[in-house]
GULUM-266368 format. One line per field, with one value per residue (C-alpha): y, x, z; residue number from 1. Coordinates in Angstrom, 3 decimals, padded with zeros to 6 digits, always signed. Layout:
BEGIN
v: (Y_...)
u: (X_...)
w: (Z_...)
k: (NUM_...)
//
This chain:
BEGIN
v: (-023.062_-021.222_-023.109_-023.701_-022.668_-025.462_-026.554_-028.613_-032.277_-031.554_-028.785_-031.137_-033.908_-031.479_-030.310_-033.871_-034.717_-031.931_-033.523_-036.994_-037.861_-038.588_-041.954_-040.232_-037.226_-036.320_-036.001_-032.247_-032.554_-034.982_-032.574_-029.712_-031.759_-032.956_-029.395_-028.227_-030.955_-030.052_-026.351_-027.027_-029.539_-028.376_-026.072_-026.564_-024.200_-020.434_-019.837_-016.072_-013.239_-009.507_-006.603_-006.432_-003.353_-003.337_-000.739_-000.052_+002.333_+004.134_+003.736_+006.183_+009.592_+009.094_+011.315_+008.428_+005.165_+004.445_+000.741_-002.108_-001.102_+002.067_+000.272_-000.435_-002.730_-004.284_-004.931_-006.702_-005.352_-007.768_-006.574_-009.607_-009.181_-011.372_-012.780_-010.342_-012.634_-012.802_-009.031_-008.430_-011.014_-009.388_-005.913_-006.837_-009.264_-008.573_-008.912_-012.515_-013.978_-016.634_-015.472_-019.109_-020.073_-021.306_-018.852_-019.689_-018.311_-017.853_-019.797_-018.257_-016.119_-017.360_-015.617_-012.183_-009.832_-007.512_-003.864_-001.896_+000.761_+004.103_+006.210_+003.540_+003.796_+000.077_-002.850_-006.100_-006.107_-007.862_-006.229_-008.806_-007.969_-009.864_-010.601_-010.465_-007.367_-009.396_-011.843_-015.275_-015.545_-018.500_-018.398_-018.811_-022.088_-022.357_-024.414_-028.106_-029.935_-028.989_-026.585_-023.246_-019.941_-019.304_-016.395_-015.813_-013.356_-012.353_-011.167_-007.866_-006.327_-007.664_-005.234_-003.346_+000.259_+001.911_+005.093_+003.243_+001.630_+005.059_+006.299_+003.219_+003.673_+007.450_+009.512_+009.777_+011.656_+010.262_+010.761_+008.191_+008.213_+007.543_+009.269_+012.053_+013.102_+010.668_+010.947_+008.317_+009.066_+007.599_+004.275_+004.407_+002.633_+000.670_-001.624_-002.442_-005.372_-008.319_-011.630_-015.063_-017.872_-021.304_-024.775_-027.816_-030.990_-033.817_-037.536_-037.784_-035.195_-034.975_-033.391_-030.469_-027.089_-023.507_-021.200_-017.429_-015.539_-011.864_-009.650_-005.946_-003.105_-000.455_+000.510_-000.063_-000.734_-002.049_-000.100_-000.592_-000.302_-003.203_-005.273_-004.678_-006.136_-009.080_-007.848_-008.994_-007.977_-011.383_-013.963_-016.739_-018.733_-021.651_-020.505_-022.480_-021.656_-022.479_-024.222_-021.760_-024.712_-026.069_-025.359_-022.989_-024.250_-024.986_-021.448_-020.187_-018.090_-017.030_-014.508_-012.695_-013.527_-016.272_-016.490_-017.615_-020.179_-021.848_-025.539_-026.257_-025.040_-026.653_-029.990_-030.058_-028.110_-028.838_-032.208_-031.611_-035.004_-036.992_-035.951_-035.781_-036.970_-034.268_-033.907_-030.478_-032.051_-030.846_-028.122_-026.567_-026.787_-025.467_-022.655_-024.966_-021.940_-018.159_-017.939_-018.976_-015.621_-013.630_-014.013_-011.408_-012.838_-015.786_-016.962_-017.674_-019.369_-018.058_-020.543_-019.443_-021.071_-019.513_-016.075_-014.192_-014.535_-018.067_-019.106_-017.470_-019.475_-022.678_-022.096_-021.014_-023.145_-023.240_-019.837_-017.917_-016.410_-015.210_-013.790_-011.800_-010.477_-009.270_-007.594_-005.721_-004.498_-002.869_-001.388_-000.014_+003.302_+004.139_+007.072_+006.885_+009.047_+006.386_+003.652_+005.443_+006.067_+002.288_+002.219_+005.125_+007.235_+010.621_+010.327_+013.738_+012.289_+009.716_+011.696_+011.121_+008.729_+008.005_+004.365_+003.376_+005.761_+005.434_+002.569_+004.890_+005.001_+007.993)
u: (+009.224_+010.573_+010.029_+012.590_+011.334_+012.007_+010.585_+007.415_+007.480_+005.548_+007.989_+010.920_+009.260_+008.592_+012.201_+013.493_+011.058_+012.411_+015.860_+014.765_+015.372_+012.358_+012.022_+012.553_+014.858_+014.231_+010.512_+010.089_+006.316_+006.699_+009.105_+006.630_+003.780_+005.976_+006.975_+003.364_+002.139_+004.736_+003.869_+000.285_+000.936_-001.182_+000.728_+000.297_+000.694_+000.552_+000.428_-000.116_-000.310_-000.847_-003.087_-006.825_-009.010_-012.819_-014.708_-018.334_-019.746_-023.100_-025.584_-025.629_-027.132_-026.924_-024.734_-024.061_-025.458_-027.291_-028.021_-027.165_-030.177_-028.302_-025.018_-023.995_-021.005_-019.023_-015.336_-012.385_-009.057_-006.127_-002.532_-000.197_+003.157_+006.202_+006.515_+007.899_+010.779_+012.100_+011.897_+013.600_+016.236_+017.097_+017.166_+019.232_+021.650_+025.172_+028.327_+029.446_+026.067_+024.463_+021.031_+019.960_+020.745_+017.642_+016.046_+014.524_+011.002_+008.260_+005.024_+002.819_+005.595_+004.862_+001.462_+002.839_+003.117_+006.075_+005.465_+003.657_+005.831_+004.087_+003.347_+004.330_+002.461_+002.874_+001.730_+000.062_-003.579_-006.908_-010.300_-012.921_-016.631_-018.852_-022.202_-024.487_-022.731_-022.071_-019.435_-020.809_-021.829_-020.328_-023.311_-025.899_-026.569_-026.898_-029.364_-029.194_-028.550_-025.284_-024.259_-022.610_-023.700_-021.939_-021.809_-020.373_-017.617_-015.927_-012.405_-013.308_-009.905_-006.333_-003.478_-000.484_-001.324_-002.593_-003.406_-006.002_-007.334_-007.724_-009.595_-011.815_-012.767_-013.024_-016.113_-017.247_-019.719_-020.852_-023.460_-026.127_-028.441_-031.599_-031.033_-028.629_-025.868_-025.244_-022.980_-021.580_-019.782_-016.361_-016.002_-015.876_-013.109_-014.686_-011.890_-008.202_-006.139_-003.932_-004.912_-003.433_-004.445_-003.589_-003.972_-004.285_-002.287_-004.865_-004.253_-006.595_-007.020_-010.786_-010.249_-008.182_-009.337_-008.220_-008.786_-008.833_-008.466_-008.127_-007.630_-008.476_-006.300_-008.917_-011.355_-010.255_-013.878_-016.456_-019.651_-022.990_-021.544_-019.097_-021.869_-024.073_-021.406_-020.649_-017.128_-015.712_-012.515_-011.189_-012.786_-012.221_-013.934_-013.244_-012.360_-013.276_-012.731_-015.410_-014.481_-015.462_-016.519_-018.912_-022.649_-024.589_-025.050_-028.188_-028.064_-028.763_-025.610_-024.758_-022.058_-021.929_-018.243_-015.968_-012.232_-010.287_-007.942_-005.371_-005.441_-002.752_-004.966_-008.105_-006.295_-003.952_-006.073_-009.682_-008.881_-010.625_-011.441_-009.855_-011.476_-015.018_-018.183_-018.268_-016.149_-015.081_-013.574_-014.163_-016.799_-014.959_-011.444_-009.495_-007.063_-004.108_-002.094_-002.674_-002.391_-006.056_-006.983_-005.038_-007.662_-010.381_-013.905_-012.724_-015.741_-015.152_-017.287_-016.868_-018.061_-018.377_-015.764_-014.898_-015.402_-013.342_-009.687_-010.094_-011.853_-009.152_-006.456_-008.461_-008.851_-005.292_-003.519_+000.067_-000.041_-000.947_-004.134_-002.364_+000.479_-001.967_-003.700_-000.410_+000.589_-002.675_-002.538_+000.773_-000.576_-003.737_-001.999_-001.550_-003.603_-006.193_-003.888_-001.177_-003.614_-004.361_-000.643_-000.182_-002.386_-000.596_-003.727_-004.598_-007.074_-008.526_-009.981_-011.969_-013.980_-015.570_-013.747_-016.375_-016.864_-013.236_-012.654_-015.896_-017.825_-020.622_-022.581_-022.068)
w: (+005.280_+002.233_-000.965_-003.714_-007.114_-009.617_-012.919_-012.675_-013.642_-016.844_-017.802_-017.272_-019.293_-022.143_-022.059_-022.279_-025.048_-027.225_-026.983_-028.073_-031.734_-033.881_-035.569_-038.888_-038.566_-042.208_-041.752_-041.338_-041.032_-038.142_-036.456_-036.818_-035.383_-032.536_-031.595_-031.877_-029.532_-026.934_-027.215_-026.174_-023.418_-020.432_-018.096_-014.360_-011.430_-011.920_-015.659_-015.418_-012.929_-013.256_-012.299_-012.800_-013.231_-013.193_-015.253_-016.055_-018.650_-018.375_-021.200_-024.103_-023.347_-019.574_-017.396_-015.050_-013.698_-010.457_-011.063_-013.418_-015.534_-016.472_-017.263_-020.848_-020.206_-017.380_-018.151_-016.574_-017.782_-017.361_-017.583_-017.328_-015.595_-014.970_-011.445_-008.922_-007.949_-011.535_-011.972_-008.625_-009.415_-012.727_-011.180_-008.141_-009.793_-008.581_-010.618_-010.848_-009.783_-011.942_-013.216_-013.642_-010.066_-008.269_-005.887_-002.528_-002.512_+000.019_-000.564_-003.240_-004.751_-008.270_-008.117_-007.226_-010.234_-010.676_-009.845_-012.558_-014.234_-014.717_-017.793_-020.299_-023.623_-024.375_-022.227_-023.152_-022.057_-022.521_-022.124_-021.147_-021.195_-018.743_-020.369_-017.329_-015.964_-012.829_-011.562_-010.615_-006.979_-005.039_-002.677_-005.459_-007.225_-010.981_-013.027_-012.138_-008.885_-007.225_-009.993_-009.328_-010.817_-014.139_-016.588_-020.036_-020.849_-024.098_-024.821_-026.473_-027.167_-027.084_-027.612_-026.292_-027.239_-024.068_-025.957_-028.016_-024.846_-023.227_-026.282_-026.259_-022.604_-022.771_-023.482_-027.086_-029.227_-032.553_-035.272_-036.193_-039.211_-037.218_-033.871_-034.720_-032.337_-029.488_-026.443_-024.117_-020.877_-020.124_-018.322_-014.519_-012.628_-009.770_-008.633_-008.948_-007.660_-008.571_-010.151_-010.768_-013.117_-011.730_-013.251_-011.041_-011.641_-011.592_-011.884_-014.889_-017.717_-017.247_-013.813_-015.097_-013.815_-014.263_-011.306_-011.740_-008.476_-007.585_-004.550_-004.586_-003.375_-004.252_-002.903_+000.677_+001.626_-000.831_-001.438_-003.127_-006.630_-006.109_-004.557_-007.598_-009.909_-007.626_-006.861_-003.536_-001.800_-002.816_-005.053_-007.511_-010.198_-012.507_-016.006_-019.132_-022.812_-025.390_-028.610_-031.377_-033.559_-030.930_-031.263_-029.024_-025.476_-023.498_-022.145_-025.641_-025.617_-029.152_-029.947_-033.265_-033.679_-032.419_-031.855_-034.915_-033.405_-035.655_-036.541_-033.928_-031.086_-032.480_-032.748_-029.750_-027.232_-028.190_-029.781_-033.095_-034.592_-031.759_-028.442_-027.164_-028.863_-031.525_-034.687_-033.418_-030.290_-026.755_-026.466_-023.496_-022.135_-019.190_-019.965_-020.644_-021.837_-021.497_-025.277_-025.458_-023.905_-026.497_-029.228_-029.637_-029.440_-027.333_-025.342_-021.663_-019.047_-015.501_-012.868_-009.240_-007.008_-003.660_-002.135_+000.421_+001.301_+002.634_-000.565_-002.666_-000.900_-001.290_-005.037_-005.841_-003.228_-001.952_-000.252_-003.413_-002.005_+001.124_-000.965_-003.121_-000.006_+001.479_-001.781_-002.135_+001.442_+000.538_-002.708_-001.088_-000.351_-004.026_-005.265_-008.018_-010.131_-009.775_-010.791_-014.052_-014.604_-014.444_-017.536_-019.179_-018.699_-017.249_-014.366_-015.217_-018.442_-016.425_-013.892_-011.458_-009.105_-006.459_-007.557_-006.895_-003.998_-002.056_-003.642_-004.796_-008.042_-010.311)
k: (1_2_3_4_5_6_7_8_9_10_11_12_13_14_15_16_17_18_19_20_21_22_23_24_25_26_27_28_29_30_31_32_33_34_35_36_37_38_39_40_41_42_43_44_45_46_47_48_49_50_51_52_53_54_55_56_57_58_59_60_61_62_63_64_65_66_67_68_69_70_71_72_73_74_75_76_77_78_79_80_81_82_83_84_85_86_87_88_89_90_91_92_93_94_95_96_97_98_99_100_101_102_103_104_105_106_107_108_109_110_111_112_113_114_115_116_117_118_119_120_121_122_123_124_125_126_127_128_129_130_131_132_133_134_135_136_137_138_139_140_141_142_143_144_145_146_147_148_149_150_151_152_153_154_155_156_157_158_159_160_161_162_163_164_165_166_167_168_169_170_171_172_173_174_175_176_177_178_179_180_181_182_183_184_185_186_187_188_189_190_191_192_193_194_195_196_197_198_199_200_201_202_203_204_205_206_207_208_209_210_211_212_213_214_215_216_217_218_219_220_221_222_223_224_225_226_227_228_229_230_231_232_233_234_235_236_237_238_239_240_241_242_243_244_245_246_247_248_249_250_251_252_253_254_255_256_257_258_259_260_261_262_263_264_265_266_267_268_269_270_271_272_273_274_275_276_277_278_279_280_281_282_283_284_285_286_287_288_289_290_291_292_293_294_295_296_297_298_299_300_301_302_303_304_305_306_307_308_309_310_311_312_313_314_315_316_317_318_319_320_321_322_323_324_325_326_327_328_329_330_331_332_333_334_335_336_337_338_339_340_341_342_343_344_345_346_347_348_349_350_351_352_353_354_355_356_357_358_359_360_361_362)
//
């Protein structure tokens, strides 16, 4: 049955709350705090969707990579997009039609990103570096009874200038004082698809979870290089954000820099001084808002959830996994040149293309 897209209960409660008068209308500070609290109320359902691109870069002085030992970095590039139904609605709106009129949507439509325009120099993006150069495996257990495999990741770059992104991922030659002239090959594209970030709606706050799921359009068939990085045709994991004020974890993970979140986020999201057993508040939180991912050096914990298309649907729920699978089947015919045009890049500056075309190391 088609599903009517309406505001969630939490969205409606927040809207009503903004209309209620404060006890003291003259207290500007109280107003500010009230608005701030509402801004960071946990969002439920699909909080973001877009396209995902996987890259790896060979180590310095190597012409290519044939294994993870020869890889310098493994990146996930996220390009958020509005939902496809909103973009289509705005584009196809006829004269006299109400743009605010509720649309009847198919299940999972809120997870489908709008089509990527080509050759645009500006798009919001996040480059995320995965520390272990591998996505967590849902079939492998982590330390401790019943625990899933989990890896750290860091938001390396946040921006909207695709030219600077192209330069950052492209080949480079530089001079060092101790080793002289050094050269590093460009990053290799090894996968492209669509992703959705979905928050559950639990009965108690302690059961909140953020699920990050993706489905690939390219390559059509996975090869040894995708297997090495733990990339499946479809997969998902639980996403948590580390409090930058929290101490190092049992894993010993220490990052040179941490995200500089404002006091509003530290208080209303992590609960500084009011939540948890530590003065800094909760050490980890679900991704209550995508804004948490828009800070460079944000530290993320990726916990294995479900693999395959069935696992993706289980994690995202409400037809979202199936909707992503259908979309990526349609987008699988796009050429590699078109994929790079989505990023405002020239494919000829990122040779060779065997990893994304044939699943082979190079």
